[in-house]
Structure formats: structure tokens, C-alpha cells
A tleap script that builds the chain and sets N, CA, C and O, in Angstrom:
source leaprc.protein.ff14SB
mol = sequence {
  NMET SER SER VAL LEU GLU SER ASP ASP LEU
  TYR ALA ASP ILE LEU ASN ASP LEU GLN SER
  LYS PRO LEU THR ASN ARG ILE ALA LYS GLU
  GLN THR LEU ILE ASP ILE GLU THR ILE LYS
  THR LEU ASN LEU GLU ASN SER VAL LEU ARG
  THR ASN ILE SER THR LEU TYR ARG THR ALA
  MET LYS GLU LEU GLU LYS LYS ASP ALA GLU
  ILE ARG ALA LEU ARG VAL GLU LEU LEU LYS
  LYS CVAL
}
set mol.1.N position { 40.542 41.190 -11.395 }
set mol.1.CA position { 39.537 40.811 -12.361 }
set mol.1.C position { 38.959 39.440 -12.051 }
set mol.1.O position { 37.765 39.198 -12.231 }
set mol.2.N position { 39.815 38.557 -11.588 }
set mol.2.CA position { 39.299 37.233 -11.256 }
set mol.2.C position { 38.386 37.289 -10.056 }
set mol.2.O position { 37.456 36.488 -9.966 }
set mol.3.N position { 38.617 38.220 -9.112 }
set mol.3.CA position { 37.740 38.327 -7.953 }
set mol.3.C position { 36.351 38.791 -8.360 }
set mol.3.O position { 35.373 38.419 -7.713 }
set mol.4.N position { 36.238 39.573 -9.389 }
set mol.4.CA position { 34.935 40.014 -9.884 }
set mol.4.C position { 34.189 38.824 -10.470 }
set mol.4.O position { 32.990 38.670 -10.234 }
set mol.5.N position { 34.872 37.994 -11.219 }
set mol.5.CA position { 34.250 36.820 -11.818 }
set mol.5.C position { 33.812 35.839 -10.744 }
set mol.5.O position { 32.743 35.237 -10.846 }
set mol.6.N position { 34.633 35.676 -9.717 }
set mol.6.CA position { 34.287 34.774 -8.633 }
set mol.6.C position { 33.048 35.255 -7.888 }
set mol.6.O position { 32.183 34.450 -7.543 }
set mol.7.N position { 32.955 36.545 -7.640 }
set mol.7.CA position { 31.779 37.060 -6.950 }
set mol.7.C position { 30.550 36.959 -7.837 }
set mol.7.O position { 29.453 36.707 -7.337 }
set mol.8.N position { 30.708 37.150 -9.141 }
set mol.8.CA position { 29.585 36.987 -10.064 }
set mol.8.C position { 29.092 35.539 -10.037 }
set mol.8.O position { 27.887 35.289 -10.051 }
set mol.9.N position { 30.022 34.595 -10.000 }
set mol.9.CA position { 29.657 33.182 -9.942 }
set mol.9.C position { 28.921 32.873 -8.642 }
set mol.9.O position { 27.955 32.109 -8.636 }
set mol.10.N position { 29.374 33.460 -7.556 }
set mol.10.CA position { 28.741 33.253 -6.267 }
set mol.10.C position { 27.290 33.721 -6.306 }
set mol.10.O position { 26.384 33.006 -5.879 }
set mol.11.N position { 27.082 34.922 -6.821 }
set mol.11.CA position { 25.727 35.460 -6.891 }
set mol.11.C position { 24.886 34.718 -7.929 }
set mol.11.O position { 23.674 34.578 -7.765 }
set mol.12.N position { 25.519 34.252 -8.975 }
set mol.12.CA position { 24.792 33.500 -9.995 }
set mol.12.C position { 24.243 32.211 -9.393 }
set mol.12.O position { 23.112 31.821 -9.683 }
set mol.13.N position { 25.037 31.552 -8.559 }
set mol.13.CA position { 24.572 30.328 -7.903 }
set mol.13.C position { 23.389 30.607 -6.990 }
set mol.13.O position { 22.424 29.842 -6.964 }
set mol.14.N position { 23.464 31.704 -6.239 }
set mol.14.CA position { 22.363 32.068 -5.340 }
set mol.14.C position { 21.117 32.375 -6.146 }
set mol.14.O position { 20.019 31.948 -5.791 }
set mol.15.N position { 21.290 33.121 -7.241 }
set mol.15.CA position { 20.161 33.468 -8.096 }
set mol.15.C position { 19.550 32.210 -8.710 }
set mol.15.O position { 18.328 32.075 -8.768 }
set mol.16.N position { 20.381 31.312 -9.157 }
set mol.16.CA position { 19.878 30.058 -9.730 }
set mol.16.C position { 19.112 29.245 -8.690 }
set mol.16.O position { 18.066 28.668 -8.989 }
set mol.17.N position { 19.638 29.204 -7.468 }
set mol.17.CA position { 18.947 28.489 -6.394 }
set mol.17.C position { 17.574 29.095 -6.130 }
set mol.17.O position { 16.582 28.380 -5.990 }
set mol.18.N position { 17.532 30.426 -6.066 }
set mol.18.CA position { 16.257 31.098 -5.804 }
set mol.18.C position { 15.262 30.871 -6.929 }
set mol.18.O position { 14.066 30.710 -6.683 }
set mol.19.N position { 15.747 30.858 -8.152 }
set mol.19.CA position { 14.858 30.660 -9.290 }
set mol.19.C position { 14.369 29.215 -9.372 }
set mol.19.O position { 13.253 28.965 -9.827 }
set mol.20.N position { 15.182 28.279 -8.941 }
set mol.20.CA position { 14.786 26.873 -9.040 }
set mol.20.C position { 13.906 26.434 -7.880 }
set mol.20.O position { 13.222 25.416 -7.993 }
set mol.21.N position { 13.898 27.154 -6.782 }
set mol.21.CA position { 13.096 26.755 -5.615 }
set mol.21.C position { 11.605 26.690 -5.903 }
set mol.21.O position { 10.967 25.715 -5.505 }
set mol.22.N position { 11.008 27.682 -6.579 }
set mol.22.CA position { 9.573 27.553 -6.866 }
set mol.22.C position { 9.264 26.294 -7.677 }
set mol.22.O position { 8.252 25.633 -7.443 }
set mol.23.N position { 10.127 25.968 -8.618 }
set mol.23.CA position { 9.926 24.755 -9.402 }
set mol.23.C position { 10.067 23.526 -8.513 }
set mol.23.O position { 9.277 22.588 -8.614 }
set mol.24.N position { 11.067 23.530 -7.649 }
set mol.24.CA position { 11.277 22.417 -6.731 }
set mol.24.C position { 10.087 22.271 -5.791 }
set mol.24.O position { 9.623 21.160 -5.536 }
set mol.25.N position { 9.594 23.397 -5.277 }
set mol.25.CA position { 8.437 23.351 -4.389 }
set mol.25.C position { 7.206 22.828 -5.121 }
set mol.25.O position { 6.441 22.038 -4.567 }
set mol.26.N position { 7.017 23.257 -6.340 }
set mol.26.CA position { 5.864 22.802 -7.114 }
set mol.26.C position { 5.966 21.298 -7.382 }
set mol.26.O position { 4.982 20.568 -7.264 }
set mol.27.N position { 7.153 20.854 -7.740 }
set mol.27.CA position { 7.360 19.417 -7.987 }
set mol.27.C position { 7.121 18.632 -6.702 }
set mol.27.O position { 6.504 17.567 -6.732 }
set mol.28.N position { 7.604 19.148 -5.580 }
set mol.28.CA position { 7.410 18.468 -4.292 }
set mol.28.C position { 5.926 18.402 -3.946 }
set mol.28.O position { 5.451 17.378 -3.456 }
set mol.29.N position { 5.192 19.482 -4.197 }
set mol.29.CA position { 3.756 19.489 -3.915 }
set mol.29.C position { 3.030 18.485 -4.808 }
set mol.29.O position { 2.154 17.753 -4.348 }
set mol.30.N position { 3.405 18.459 -6.093 }
set mol.30.CA position { 2.785 17.505 -7.014 }
set mol.30.C position { 3.082 16.073 -6.583 }
set mol.30.O position { 2.199 15.216 -6.612 }
set mol.31.N position { 4.315 15.817 -6.186 }
set mol.31.CA position { 4.689 14.476 -5.744 }
set mol.31.C position { 3.932 14.105 -4.475 }
set mol.31.O position { 3.516 12.958 -4.307 }
set mol.32.N position { 3.755 15.070 -3.586 }
set mol.32.CA position { 3.007 14.825 -2.356 }
set mol.32.C position { 1.560 14.463 -2.676 }
set mol.32.O position { 0.999 13.547 -2.076 }
set mol.33.N position { 0.956 15.185 -3.623 }
set mol.33.CA position { -0.422 14.863 -4.022 }
set mol.33.C position { -0.505 13.469 -4.632 }
set mol.33.O position { -1.446 12.719 -4.370 }
set mol.34.N position { 0.475 13.135 -5.438 }
set mol.34.CA position { 0.509 11.786 -6.029 }
set mol.34.C position { 0.661 10.744 -4.925 }
set mol.34.O position { -0.002 9.708 -4.950 }
set mol.35.N position { 1.534 11.020 -3.956 }
set mol.35.CA position { 1.739 10.095 -2.841 }
set mol.35.C position { 0.463 9.916 -2.028 }
set mol.35.O position { 0.133 8.802 -1.620 }
set mol.36.N position { -0.251 11.006 -1.794 }
set mol.36.CA position { -1.505 10.934 -1.038 }
set mol.36.C position { -2.525 10.082 -1.788 }
set mol.36.O position { -3.211 9.260 -1.181 }
set mol.37.N position { -2.629 10.271 -3.087 }
set mol.37.CA position { -3.558 9.463 -3.891 }
set mol.37.C position { -3.154 7.995 -3.871 }
set mol.37.O position { -4.010 7.113 -3.792 }
set mol.38.N position { -1.858 7.734 -3.940 }
set mol.38.CA position { -1.372 6.357 -3.889 }
set mol.38.C position { -1.718 5.725 -2.542 }
set mol.38.O position { -2.144 4.572 -2.487 }
set mol.39.N position { -1.538 6.467 -1.471 }
set mol.39.CA position { -1.861 5.958 -0.138 }
set mol.39.C position { -3.354 5.657 -0.027 }
set mol.39.O position { -3.742 4.628 0.525 }
set mol.40.N position { -4.186 6.548 -0.548 }
set mol.40.CA position { -5.637 6.315 -0.520 }
set mol.40.C position { -5.992 5.050 -1.289 }
set mol.40.O position { -6.784 4.230 -0.824 }
set mol.41.N position { -5.397 4.898 -2.473 }
set mol.41.CA position { -5.666 3.716 -3.285 }
set mol.41.C position { -5.213 2.445 -2.572 }
set mol.41.O position { -5.936 1.448 -2.555 }
set mol.42.N position { -4.030 2.478 -1.992 }
set mol.42.CA position { -3.512 1.307 -1.286 }
set mol.42.C position { -4.348 0.974 -0.055 }
set mol.42.O position { -4.569 -0.199 0.247 }
set mol.43.N position { -4.810 1.996 0.655 }
set mol.43.CA position { -5.672 1.751 1.811 }
set mol.43.C position { -6.981 1.095 1.394 }
set mol.43.O position { -7.470 0.188 2.067 }
set mol.44.N position { -7.548 1.557 0.281 }
set mol.44.CA position { -8.784 0.959 -0.214 }
set mol.44.C position { -8.550 -0.492 -0.627 }
set mol.44.O position { -9.331 -1.376 -0.273 }
set mol.45.N position { -7.473 -0.736 -1.377 }
set mol.45.CA position { -7.145 -2.104 -1.791 }
set mol.45.C position { -6.905 -2.989 -0.570 }
set mol.45.O position { -7.342 -4.139 -0.538 }
set mol.46.N position { -6.219 -2.457 0.422 }
set mol.46.CA position { -5.950 -3.201 1.649 }
set mol.46.C position { -7.261 -3.590 2.329 }
set mol.46.O position { -7.426 -4.726 2.773 }
set mol.47.N position { -8.176 -2.653 2.403 }
set mol.47.CA position { -9.470 -2.911 3.032 }
set mol.47.C position { -10.234 -4.005 2.293 }
set mol.47.O position { -10.802 -4.903 2.914 }
set mol.48.N position { -10.243 -3.926 0.970 }
set mol.48.CA position { -10.939 -4.935 0.165 }
set mol.48.C position { -10.289 -6.301 0.357 }
set mol.48.O position { -10.987 -7.302 0.521 }
set mol.49.N position { -8.971 -6.350 0.338 }
set mol.49.CA position { -8.267 -7.623 0.512 }
set mol.49.C position { -8.510 -8.218 1.893 }
set mol.49.O position { -8.683 -9.429 2.025 }
set mol.50.N position { -8.524 -7.375 2.919 }
set mol.50.CA position { -8.803 -7.875 4.274 }
set mol.50.C position { -10.209 -8.473 4.348 }
set mol.50.O position { -10.417 -9.527 4.948 }
set mol.51.N position { -11.162 -7.787 3.731 }
set mol.51.CA position { -12.537 -8.295 3.718 }
set mol.51.C position { -12.604 -9.623 2.979 }
set mol.51.O position { -13.241 -10.567 3.447 }
set mol.52.N position { -11.951 -9.698 1.828 }
set mol.52.CA position { -11.969 -10.933 1.042 }
set mol.52.C position { -11.306 -12.088 1.788 }
set mol.52.O position { -11.819 -13.207 1.786 }
set mol.53.N position { -10.184 -11.821 2.416 }
set mol.53.CA position { -9.485 -12.875 3.156 }
set mol.53.C position { -10.333 -13.334 4.342 }
set mol.53.O position { -10.417 -14.529 4.625 }
set mol.54.N position { -10.948 -12.400 5.021 }
set mol.54.CA position { -11.793 -12.738 6.158 }
set mol.54.C position { -12.966 -13.610 5.722 }
set mol.54.O position { -13.298 -14.598 6.377 }
set mol.55.N position { -13.587 -13.231 4.612 }
set mol.55.CA position { -14.704 -14.011 4.079 }
set mol.55.C position { -14.244 -15.410 3.666 }
set mol.55.O position { -14.918 -16.403 3.945 }
set mol.56.N position { -13.111 -15.476 3.009 }
set mol.56.CA position { -12.561 -16.762 2.591 }
set mol.56.C position { -12.261 -17.642 3.803 }
set mol.56.O position { -12.547 -18.839 3.781 }
set mol.57.N position { -11.693 -17.068 4.849 }
set mol.57.CA position { -11.384 -17.815 6.055 }
set mol.57.C position { -12.659 -18.360 6.703 }
set mol.57.O position { -12.714 -19.528 7.088 }
set mol.58.N position { -13.677 -17.516 6.819 }
set mol.58.CA position { -14.933 -17.971 7.433 }
set mol.58.C position { -15.579 -19.073 6.600 }
set mol.58.O position { -16.113 -20.037 7.149 }
set mol.59.N position { -15.531 -18.935 5.296 }
set mol.59.CA position { -16.085 -19.963 4.410 }
set mol.59.C position { -15.335 -21.274 4.579 }
set mol.59.O position { -15.947 -22.339 4.652 }
set mol.60.N position { -14.013 -21.198 4.640 }
set mol.60.CA position { -13.202 -22.406 4.815 }
set mol.60.C position { -13.508 -23.074 6.156 }
set mol.60.O position { -13.601 -24.299 6.231 }
set mol.61.N position { -13.663 -22.289 7.195 }
set mol.61.CA position { -13.984 -22.852 8.511 }
set mol.61.C position { -15.347 -23.546 8.492 }
set mol.61.O position { -15.499 -24.618 9.077 }
set mol.62.N position { -16.321 -22.959 7.839 }
set mol.62.CA position { -17.651 -23.593 7.736 }
set mol.62.C position { -17.556 -24.909 6.964 }
set mol.62.O position { -18.184 -25.900 7.338 }
set mol.63.N position { -16.777 -24.915 5.898 }
set mol.63.CA position { -16.604 -26.150 5.127 }
set mol.63.C position { -15.927 -27.224 5.965 }
set mol.63.O position { -16.302 -28.394 5.887 }
set mol.64.N position { -14.940 -26.848 6.760 }
set mol.64.CA position { -14.283 -27.813 7.636 }
set mol.64.C position { -15.258 -28.378 8.666 }
set mol.64.O position { -15.234 -29.572 8.965 }
set mol.65.N position { -16.110 -27.516 9.204 }
set mol.65.CA position { -17.113 -27.982 10.159 }
set mol.65.C position { -18.058 -28.983 9.494 }
set mol.65.O position { -18.407 -29.996 10.099 }
set mol.66.N position { -18.474 -28.710 8.258 }
set mol.66.CA position { -19.359 -29.624 7.534 }
set mol.66.C position { -18.664 -30.962 7.298 }
set mol.66.O position { -19.259 -32.023 7.488 }
set mol.67.N position { -17.400 -30.902 6.881 }
set mol.67.CA position { -16.660 -32.138 6.610 }
set mol.67.C position { -16.458 -32.940 7.890 }
set mol.67.O position { -16.583 -34.165 7.885 }
set mol.68.N position { -16.145 -32.246 8.992 }
set mol.68.CA position { -15.989 -32.940 10.273 }
set mol.68.C position { -17.287 -33.623 10.680 }
set mol.68.O position { -17.271 -34.759 11.153 }
set mol.69.N position { -18.408 -32.937 10.500 }
set mol.69.CA position { -19.706 -33.528 10.841 }
set mol.69.C position { -19.990 -34.731 9.940 }
set mol.69.O position { -20.513 -35.748 10.394 }
set mol.70.N position { -19.642 -34.602 8.674 }
set mol.70.CA position { -19.855 -35.721 7.741 }
set mol.70.C position { -18.991 -36.919 8.132 }
set mol.70.O position { -19.457 -38.058 8.094 }
set mol.71.N position { -17.739 -36.668 8.507 }
set mol.71.CA position { -16.842 -37.751 8.935 }
set mol.71.C position { -17.375 -38.420 10.195 }
set mol.71.O position { -17.353 -39.646 10.300 }
set mol.72.N position { -17.853 -37.630 11.149 }
set mol.72.CA position { -18.423 -38.209 12.374 }
set mol.72.C position { -19.632 -39.080 12.053 }
set mol.72.O position { -19.788 -40.170 12.603 }
set mol.73.N position { -20.481 -38.593 11.163 }
set mol.73.CA position { -21.675 -39.358 10.801 }
set mol.73.C position { -21.286 -40.667 10.117 }
set mol.73.O position { -21.889 -41.707 10.383 }
set mol.74.N position { -20.297 -40.624 9.249 }
set mol.74.CA position { -19.853 -41.843 8.566 }
set mol.74.C position { -19.217 -42.822 9.545 }
set mol.74.O position { -19.390 -44.032 9.398 }
set mol.75.N position { -18.491 -42.330 10.534 }
set mol.75.CA position { -17.894 -43.215 11.540 }
set mol.75.C position { -18.978 -43.893 12.369 }
set mol.75.O position { -18.888 -45.084 12.664 }
set mol.76.N position { -20.006 -43.127 12.743 }
set mol.76.CA position { -21.121 -43.702 13.506 }
set mol.76.C position { -21.801 -44.772 12.667 }
set mol.76.O position { -22.115 -45.851 13.168 }
set mol.77.N position { -22.026 -44.481 11.405 }
set mol.77.CA position { -22.679 -45.439 10.507 }
set mol.77.C position { -21.823 -46.682 10.350 }
set mol.77.O position { -22.346 -47.796 10.324 }
set mol.78.N position { -20.512 -46.503 10.244 }
set mol.78.CA position { -19.597 -47.638 10.112 }
set mol.78.C position { -19.597 -48.495 11.370 }
set mol.78.O position { -19.564 -49.722 11.281 }
set mol.79.N position { -19.633 -47.861 12.545 }
set mol.79.CA position { -19.669 -48.607 13.810 }
set mol.79.C position { -20.946 -49.386 13.954 }
set mol.79.O position { -20.939 -50.459 14.557 }
set mol.80.N position { -22.041 -48.893 13.426 }
set mol.80.CA position { -23.313 -49.593 13.499 }
set mol.80.C position { -23.277 -50.872 12.653 }
set mol.80.O position { -23.933 -51.856 12.991 }
set mol.81.N position { -22.517 -50.858 11.563 }
set mol.81.CA position { -22.445 -52.000 10.677 }
set mol.81.C position { -21.524 -53.084 11.224 }
set mol.81.O position { -21.643 -54.254 10.859 }
set mol.82.N position { -20.631 -52.697 12.076 }
set mol.82.CA position { -19.652 -53.666 12.584 }
set mol.82.C position { -20.200 -54.483 13.665 }
set mol.82.O position { -19.504 -55.346 14.201 }
savepdb mol mol.pdb
quit
């Protein structure tokens, strides 16, 4: 009698696995779609941030060039007064 119960348990586990697989597959597909959307969003944010950083860097370099030119002009003016 116990062998009958054991075999029933064995088949019950297999049946449960088979019944849960479609749900598992659906959840995996949904998670994959969410992951794909997250990747798209992160790629877009990354692109925007790279553009912003690049623009900020170029602006900073131009400002440094202006300041360097201003310092050179002031040094020349100072040397003329001496």
C-alpha cells in the first residue's frame, strides 16, 4: 500500500511540474520583456548623459581658453606698465 502512495506522489510531482511550467514560461517571458524595456530606457539615458557630458566638457574647455587668453592679455598689459 505504501508503494502505491509513493508512486502517486511521484506522478503528482511530475504533474505539478508540467502544470507550473506554462506559468513559469509566461513569467519568464514577461520578465524578459520588462528587462528589454529597462535596457532600452537605460541605453537612451546613457546616450543623453554622454551627450550632456560631452557638451559640458566642450563648454568648459572653451571657457578655459577664454580665461587663458584673458590672463595672457593682462600679463602683457602689466608688462607694458612696468
